[in-house]
C-alpha positions, 0 to 999 in steps of 0.5 A: 528515581527520575528515573523510574518516575520516566519509566511509570509516564511512559506506561503499559508500552507492552498491554499497548503494543499488544493492542494494536498486533491484535489489532493488525492481526484482525486485518488479517482475510484466511480467505485473500491467504488462499487466493494469494497462495493459489496464485502465487504456485500458478505464477511462478510457476513452481512445484510445490505444496501449498503451506498449511491455512494460518498465517503463520504458516504463510509467512514461514512459507513466503520470508526466505523471500525466494517465492517471492523473487520467482512471484515478481521476474515470473511477471516479466518477459524472459530476458527482463527479469528484475532479479537474476540473482535468486537466493535460497540461504538460509542466513538471516541477513540474505533472506531480509536483503530478497525480500528488499528486492522483491520491493524494490523490484514491485514499487517499480512494476508499479506497485504504490509505496503507500501499499507496501509493506516493510521487511519486518512486517512480513519477515518478522510477522509483524503486519502479515496484513500489508503483506496481504495488502501487496500481492492484491496491487501486485496481481491488480497491476498485472491482471491489467496490465494485459501484457501475456504474462499474468497467470491465474484466473483474472477474475481473483484480482480487481481491474486497476482504473485506468487513469484519465488525465484532463488536459486544460489549455493556456486558453481555457485556463485563464477564462476559468481563473476570469470566471473565478475573477468576476464572481469575485469582484460581484461583491466588490460594492458590498459595503457593512456600514449601517448593518447591524451584526450579530452580536455588536454592541449597540451605541448609547449616544 
């Protein structure tokens, strides 16, 4: 009885997960998919056919991790490829391992952790929009690095803004603290005596 009550309290989990999945799928961009496929083919230098359009076809095309590994390797100069051995195995654990290798190499390359998809997002097709986001970030980095490894049209990706960090000396920081201290100190002489604030009860003598 208690178990049934607990299940009732949880609500329709299937309905909720279905709603979430639909929202995720709405974020998927078919135009972006076409651009990413073109880039992956050109960048990896592989003589492969363009997959039929659609989220599921894009997932099947990438899910063994082979193309992703070739893609990240092609963004490095010869002899410095991060994934030296690429397998075309049909075994699930091997395919997931290769996706993980790609993700690790992409993060080392400079893709932010927040832009990295999870292995299941691709292998199980849980969030192909996240896969697109990772590839977009990778392409933008490759264009920004401009190290001669990028292949394709540079206008396909936005150049990432270069960080412009300002360095402050200890003297400048001290001056800043003094200014803040003076501003705070300017109210030191103020007193609330004799002032009646809003909502304060009047004293009846």
